[in-house]
N, C-alpha and C positions, 0 to 999 in steps of 0.2 A: 293507462300506458303512457301518458305524458310525463309522470312523476319519473317511470321504469327509464324512457328515453333520457330523462336528463340524465337521472343518474350513470347512466352508459355513457352519455357523453360528456358529465365531467372527469368519470373516472379515464376516460381516452384520452383526455385533456390533459389530465396529470400524469398518465404513463408517457404520453407523447411530449410534455415539459420537461419531465427527468430525465429522460435520454437525449433530448436535444442539446440540455445546459450541463449534462455530469460529463458525456464523454465527446471530450475531441479528438479522437485518434489519427494516427500518422501511418503509414506504411512505411514511409522514406526517414530516411537517417539525416540526423541534422549534418552529419560531415560525412560519414560511410560507416560499413559495416564492423571496423578494426578499432577495436578497443584503443590501441594504441594512439591513435587519434586523438583520444583524450585524456590523455598522460596517463593511461592505466600499462602496468610493465606486462609484455609479451608473457614471461617466462612465468608469471604468477597469477595470470587471468587463464580462466576456461571455460570455453562455449559451453552451456549446459542446453537441456531441453527434457521437461518433465511433462508428464498429462494428466491433467483433471479428472474429475469425478466422475465428468461424464464425456471424455472422450477428447477434448481438445487439449492440442497441443503447444503448450507455453515454452515461450523462447526466453535464454537470460545467459548471464556471463558471473562467474563465482571469482572475485576479486582478491587476494590473498595479503593481508599487511604482512612487512618483512619480520615483525615481532609479535604478532597477533596480543592479545589481552580479551578479544570477547570476540564471538562472530554471530555476523546480523543480515537481517532478511528487509529490503527495502523495498517498499511500496514506493513506488512515484506516484505523480498528479494525474490528472484527467487529460493532457494535452499530451500529442506525439507517439512519443516511444522514450523507449530506457535510453538513448542518444540524450533526449532532454535535458537530464540529470547526471548523464554520467559523467559530466567534468567535474562534480562533486564528489567521486567515488574517490580519486587520490586525496583528497583530503580525510574523507572517512578513512582510510590505511595509514592517514599520519598520524587520526587519532588512536591506531592500534587494532581496529575493528575490520574481520574477515563482513569482507561484502558479498551478498547474494541479490543479484540488481535482476530485474524478469518483466517482463509486459504481459500484462492480462490479457484474454480474447479478445482479437479484434487491433490491437495495437504492436506496430511493426511485424516483427517476422511470427509470430504468433496466430496459429488457427482461429476461424470463428467470426464473431460479432460480439459485441461490448451488451452487457443487460446488466444490470442491478444486482442480482443476486449472483450472477454469473461473475463478476470480477470478486466476489468473497469467496468463493466457490475457488478460484483460480489461487488468489495469497493463501487460503488451506491449503491447497497443495503443493504450492511452491515453499509455505512453513517445514509442511512434512520432508519435503526433497532436502531442504534447509539441515531438517535435525537427523538424515541420515549420511549427509555428507562433513559436515562441523565436527572441528575436533570435539570431544565431548568431554576433555579438559577444561574448555572456556566454556562461558555463560555465552547464553543467546540472548541477543537484542532484538527487538522491532520496532522498525524506523518505518516514520509512515510522513510522506511529505503532503499538505495542502488534502485534496481529494483520498490520496493514498492514507493518511492519518485516520480519517475515517471508516475505510476500507481495514487497515490494520486493527484497529479496535474490535470491528465485527470478528476477525479472524481471531482475534485473540479468543473470543468466545468457544471454540474449539481446537485451537491450539495452542501449546502453556510455553511463554518463553520468561528468562528470567530479568527482564526489563525491558523497559517501554519509551520512546523514544517518538513526542509526534508535533514535525516542527510546522508549522502557519497552518495549524490544521482548526475546522470550523467545531463550535458546538452542537449542532443538529442541522439538518436539512431547512426546515422551516427558516431560522433564525440567519442562517446565512441568503437564505432567498428574499427575507424581509430586509436585510443589510443592502442586498443588490438592487432589490426593486422597493423603494421605502412608502413610494404612492398607490404600487398595484397589493393586490390581495393574491400575487403570485402564491406566496406562500399555504396557502389553504389544498394547491393542490400538487405539494409535494410528497406528502405522505413523511413518517417518521423511524423509515428503515437505516439512516445515517443517524443516532441518535448516541455521538461519542460521549456525551455530558453522563447519560446514564450507566456507561461501560465503564467509564473512569471512577465513580463513586463505589462500584465492586471490586475495585483494582488494588490485589494483593501487592505486586511487585513494584518494584522502585518506578517512577516516571520521572521522564524530563523534557519539559515543553519549550521550543526554541519557536522566536516569535520574534517578527519584526515592529517598532513602535511604531511604524505609520504605514502601516500594512494596510492597502487601499483594498484588500479584497476580503479578508477574514480582520475584522475589525481587532484590535491589542484586547478589547475587554473581554474576547475570547478566549485567549490564554491564560487569561486571569481566571476567568470561571472555571476553565479547565482544571487548572490547578486546587482551586481551592475547593473544587467539588471531588477530587480524586480522594479516594479510602485508603490509599497507602501511607502509612506515617513517613517513609521517603519520597519525597517530591520536590524535585528543582526545578528552579525556571530560568531562563538565558533570556533576556529581551535586549534585540541590538537595536540601539540607539539610531531613529530613522530610517531604521530598515522597512525596505516594503517587501510584496510580496513571494518576488522573485531575485532579488538581490542578495540575503543576507552572507550567502559565501561569498560573493564579491566584496561586499562591503567591509564585512570582519570578520574573516577565515580565522585566525589565527586565537582570539578567545573562543570560536566555536570548537577548535580542535582539544583545546584545551579542557572545554567545559564539558565535552564528549568524550573525552578521555579521563577526565575523572570520574566520569558516571560510568563507564565501564568498568574502571579500574575498585570503582566498591560493588561490583557486582559478585555472587557465590553461584557456580552453577548448581544446579539444582537436580535431585535422582530423582528421574522419571521414565516411566514407560509410557510410549506412545502407539497410543493403536487405535482401530477405525472405531470412531462411537456410535456411528449410522445402526440405525435400527438394521436387523439383516434383509426386510425385504427393500429397504433403498441403496443398501449395498446390492443387493442381486440386480434391480432394477438400474443402475449407474452403471455396472460391470455389463450388462445386455448392451444398452446404450454405447459403452465402449469400445464394447465390441464389433459392432454395427459402423460407428465411422470407420474404425479403424478399417473395416472391409471395404468401406465406401473409398475411402484414402488410396489406400491399395488399387482399387478397380480403377478409378482416374487416373491415378502415375501409370499404367499399365498402359491406358488409351492416349495418355499425351506421348508413351514413348511410339 
C-alpha cells in the first residue's frame, strides 16, 4: 500500500509540475485584438476559427504576404497568447510567407483549458485547417517557437509539411528541466512527451534551426543537438550572436528575414492527400464529444441571452 501510494503521489507530482511549468496562458491581449495594432495589414489579415478533434474552438489570424512564396503554420510559445508574438508576423510576411497564427486551448480567445495532449491535438487541427485554406501551389512550412517548436514536432507526426522551422526550441523536456533546475532532480517528473530530438532524427523534409547564441532558457547546445540529429540531408542553422530567448527578432531582424526567405524559396510543394488517419472508434468518440460540447456551448449561450 505504501509503495502504491508513493507511485500515485509521484505521478500526481509529475503531472502537476508539467502543467504548472509548461503553460502560462492569458486571456488578455498585449495591446488589443486588432491585428493592425501589431503591424499586420487589415486587408490581408483574416480572423479565423477552427475546431479541435474534441470540440474546442480555436481562434487565430491568417496573414497573407504581398507576394507569397510559401504558407506556414506558426505555433507560439507557452506564455500569454497569439498577441505575444504577433509583432513578429510582419517580418515573416516580409520573408514571403503567409502565416496562420493561432491559440491553443485555454489561450486568448480559444475555449477550454490547456493540457499536454490537448495542445498537440490543437496544433494538428490547425494544421488541417491550414491545409484547407493555403494556396496549393505554395509549399507549406511548420514554424514552432520555444515550446511551440516541441508541439510542432509532435504535430508533424500526424500531418505532413514541406519544411520545418524550429526557433529557440529545446531538445527534450527532461533536458530543459535539468538546464533550468540543475541542482534539483525535477527532470525525473517530466516524462518524455516532448522529445523533439527523437522526431527530427526521423525527419525527411528540410529543417531550419534558429537560436540565440546566448539563450538563457534553452541553451545554445540544444540548437546544435537538434541540427546534428536531424535525419534530413537538407538542414540549416541560423545562430543570432548574443541573442536571448525572446529578442532574436528585435536584435537581428534583416538577416533572419533573408535566412527564412532562402529556406522557403528552396522548398517544393509535395502532392499529398490529407485524410483522417485516426482509427474509426477514435473518430466516432471525438465526433460524439464534439457534438456534446457544441450543444453545451449553445445551451449556455441561450441562457446568457
